[in-house]
C-alpha positions as CSV (number, residue, x, y, z in Angstrom):
1,Q,62.3,-118.8,-47.2
2,V,63.1,-116.1,-50.6
3,Q,60.6,-114.3,-52.4
4,L,60.4,-112.8,-55.8
5,V,59.0,-109.6,-56.8
6,E,58.4,-108.5,-60.8
7,S,58.0,-104.9,-61.5
8,G,58.2,-102.8,-64.9
9,G,56.1,-105.1,-67.4
10,G,53.8,-102.6,-70.0
11,L,53.0,-102.1,-73.4
12,V,55.8,-100.7,-75.1
13,Q,56.0,-100.3,-79.2
14,P,58.0,-102.8,-81.8
15,G,61.4,-101.2,-81.2
16,G,60.7,-99.4,-77.8
17,S,62.4,-101.0,-74.2
18,L,61.7,-101.7,-71.1
19,R,63.5,-102.7,-68.6
20,L,62.0,-105.4,-65.4
21,S,62.6,-105.5,-62.1
22,C,63.2,-108.7,-60.0
23,A,64.4,-107.6,-55.8
24,A,64.7,-110.4,-53.8
25,S,64.0,-110.9,-50.0
26,G,64.1,-114.0,-47.6
27,S,67.5,-115.0,-48.5
28,I,71.3,-115.3,-48.8
29,F,70.5,-113.2,-52.1
30,S,73.7,-112.8,-53.5
31,S,75.0,-116.3,-53.5
32,D,72.0,-117.8,-55.8
33,T,71.6,-117.6,-59.8
34,M,68.9,-115.4,-61.0
35,G,67.6,-115.4,-63.5
36,W,65.0,-114.6,-66.5
37,Y,62.0,-117.1,-68.3
38,R,59.4,-116.2,-70.4
39,Q,56.5,-117.4,-71.2
40,A,53.5,-116.7,-74.3
41,P,50.3,-117.8,-74.5
42,G,50.2,-121.1,-76.2
43,H,53.8,-122.4,-75.2
44,Q,55.9,-123.2,-72.5
45,R,58.3,-121.6,-70.0
46,E,61.8,-120.9,-71.7
47,L,64.2,-119.3,-70.1
48,V,66.0,-114.9,-71.5
49,A,68.9,-115.0,-69.8
50,R,70.2,-116.4,-66.4
51,I,72.9,-114.2,-64.3
52,S,75.3,-116.6,-61.9
53,N,77.0,-115.0,-58.7
54,E,79.8,-113.6,-59.9
55,S,77.7,-111.8,-62.5
56,R,78.3,-114.1,-65.4
57,T,75.4,-113.7,-68.0
58,L,73.4,-116.6,-69.8
59,Y,71.4,-115.2,-72.9
60,A,69.2,-117.0,-74.9
61,T,69.6,-116.9,-78.8
62,S,66.5,-115.2,-80.0
63,V,67.4,-111.8,-76.8
64,K,71.3,-111.9,-77.5
65,G,72.6,-108.7,-78.2
66,R,69.2,-106.8,-77.4
67,F,68.2,-108.1,-73.4
68,T,71.2,-107.1,-70.6
69,I,70.9,-108.9,-67.5
70,T,72.1,-107.8,-64.7
71,R,72.1,-108.0,-60.4
72,D,72.8,-105.2,-58.0
73,N,72.8,-107.2,-55.0
74,A,73.0,-104.8,-51.9
75,K,69.7,-103.9,-53.0
76,N,68.6,-107.5,-53.7
77,T,67.6,-106.4,-57.0
78,V,68.2,-108.3,-60.9
79,Y,67.5,-106.2,-63.7
80,L,66.5,-107.6,-67.2
81,Q,67.1,-104.5,-69.7
82,M,64.8,-105.1,-73.0
83,N,66.1,-103.3,-76.2
84,S,64.9,-103.1,-79.7
85,L,61.9,-105.1,-78.4
86,K,60.2,-106.8,-81.3
87,P,56.0,-108.1,-81.1
88,E,57.0,-111.9,-80.5
89,D,58.7,-110.8,-77.7
90,T,54.9,-111.1,-76.0
91,A,55.2,-112.7,-72.8
92,V,54.9,-112.9,-68.8
93,Y,58.4,-112.7,-67.9
94,Y,59.6,-114.4,-64.4
95,C,61.7,-114.5,-62.6
96,R,63.9,-117.1,-60.1
97,S,66.6,-118.2,-58.1
98,D,68.1,-121.1,-57.6
99,R,71.2,-122.6,-56.1
100,G,72.5,-124.0,-59.8
101,S,75.0,-122.4,-61.9
102,L,74.6,-120.2,-65.1
103,Y,74.1,-123.9,-67.4
104,Y,72.4,-125.7,-65.0
105,T,68.6,-124.5,-63.7
106,H,68.9,-126.4,-60.0
107,P,65.2,-127.8,-60.1
108,D,64.5,-126.6,-55.7
109,G,64.1,-122.7,-56.8
110,T,62.0,-120.0,-56.1
111,W,59.8,-118.5,-59.1
112,G,58.4,-114.7,-59.1
113,Q,55.1,-113.9,-60.0
114,G,55.0,-112.7,-63.1
115,T,54.8,-108.4,-65.2
116,L,53.5,-109.0,-68.6
117,V,55.0,-107.4,-70.9
118,T,53.2,-106.7,-74.4
119,V,55.2,-105.3,-77.2
120,A,52.8,-103.7,-80.4
121,S,51.6,-101.0,-81.6
């Protein structure tokens, strides 16, 4: 069974940058579609970005042009580079692995434990 461990969250000022990492183990990482999702207090979990096993990418409109998702199959790791951060980006960020496509989140997937990102001055 796949396990996902996120890291890289923290407190950053508006306009700053952070890079999140998600290390995967226990599954065929290179075949999976990986994604980053986030959940702010009082809100539902939402898609941030997804990356296919061929490294095609999909972004939420709210982060397009500011965030970049990448993957390193040799290291079984997916990254989320977040630039020009805004207070509204504050949330717990979750990594996900599933066998869906870029545009289809398969319901039978695995979540990481989440990492908190706080954007505040």
